[in-house]
PARO-212498 format. One record per residue (C-alpha): residue number from 1; x, y, z. Coordinates in nm, 2 decimals, padded with zeros to 4 digits, always signed. Last residue first. Example, Ala and Ser with C-alpha at 12.3 -4.5 7.8 and 13.67 -1.06 7.14 Angstrom:
num|X|Y|Z
2|+01.37|-00.11|+00.71
1|+01.23|-00.45|+00.78
//
This chain:
num|X|Y|Z
72|-03.87|+00.32|+12.17
71|-03.88|+00.69|+12.25
70|-03.95|+00.63|+12.62
69|-03.68|+00.35|+12.64
68|-03.40|+00.58|+12.51
67|-03.07|+00.39|+12.46
66|-03.11|+00.42|+12.08
65|-03.39|+00.65|+11.97
64|-03.26|+01.00|+12.02
63|-03.54|+01.25|+12.11
62|-03.63|+01.54|+11.88
61|-03.98|+01.40|+11.82
60|-03.82|+01.08|+11.70
59|-03.45|+01.13|+11.63
58|-03.20|+00.91|+11.45
57|-02.84|+01.02|+11.43
56|-02.54|+00.96|+11.21
55|-02.26|+00.70|+11.20
54|-02.23|+00.34|+11.31
53|-02.61|+00.34|+11.36
52|-02.72|+00.15|+11.67
51|-02.94|-00.15|+11.60
50|-03.27|-00.24|+11.78
49|-03.36|+00.12|+11.83
48|-03.68|+00.12|+11.62
47|-03.53|+00.34|+11.35
46|-03.21|+00.13|+11.35
45|-03.41|-00.19|+11.30
44|-03.61|-00.02|+11.02
43|-03.30|+00.08|+10.84
42|-03.15|-00.27|+10.87
41|-03.47|-00.41|+10.73
40|-03.46|-00.18|+10.43
39|-03.08|-00.22|+10.37
38|-03.08|-00.29|+09.99
37|-03.02|-00.66|+10.03
36|-03.33|-00.76|+09.83
35|-03.44|-00.47|+09.61
34|-03.59|-00.15|+09.74
33|-03.89|+00.01|+09.90
32|-03.96|+00.21|+10.21
31|-04.30|+00.37|+10.20
30|-04.40|+00.67|+10.41
29|-04.75|+00.78|+10.51
28|-04.75|+01.13|+10.67
27|-04.93|+01.22|+10.99
26|-04.61|+01.34|+11.17
25|-04.34|+01.44|+10.92
24|-04.09|+01.19|+10.79
23|-03.74|+01.34|+10.74
22|-03.48|+01.13|+10.57
21|-03.10|+01.13|+10.54
20|-02.90|+00.81|+10.45
19|-02.52|+00.80|+10.46
18|-02.47|+00.43|+10.35
17|-02.69|+00.15|+10.49
16|-02.59|-00.21|+10.46
15|-02.21|-00.15|+10.40
14|-02.08|-00.51|+10.40
13|-01.72|-00.57|+10.50
12|-01.80|-00.65|+10.87
11|-02.16|-00.55|+10.91
10|-02.18|-00.18|+10.83
9|-02.44|+00.08|+10.92
8|-02.46|+00.44|+10.81
7|-02.68|+00.73|+10.91
6|-02.67|+01.09|+10.76
5|-02.95|+01.23|+10.97
4|-03.28|+01.04|+11.01
3|-03.55|+01.26|+11.15
2|-03.88|+01.10|+11.25
1|-04.16|+01.35|+11.34
//
């Protein structure tokens, strides 16, 4: 299961992701849609551990993603 809890990410003056909370259960198909610049790529980079959220937490099977090689 992927749990995204109240994450935010800013790049200088631009708020790319603003307090997002999502739970994706194992075996589910999930689509992430939005307009250009909506934060989709930033969100995916945080889920995969490329970016660290400025706020909030991302867990995969109850393990934090960032700085956790096994989870990545």
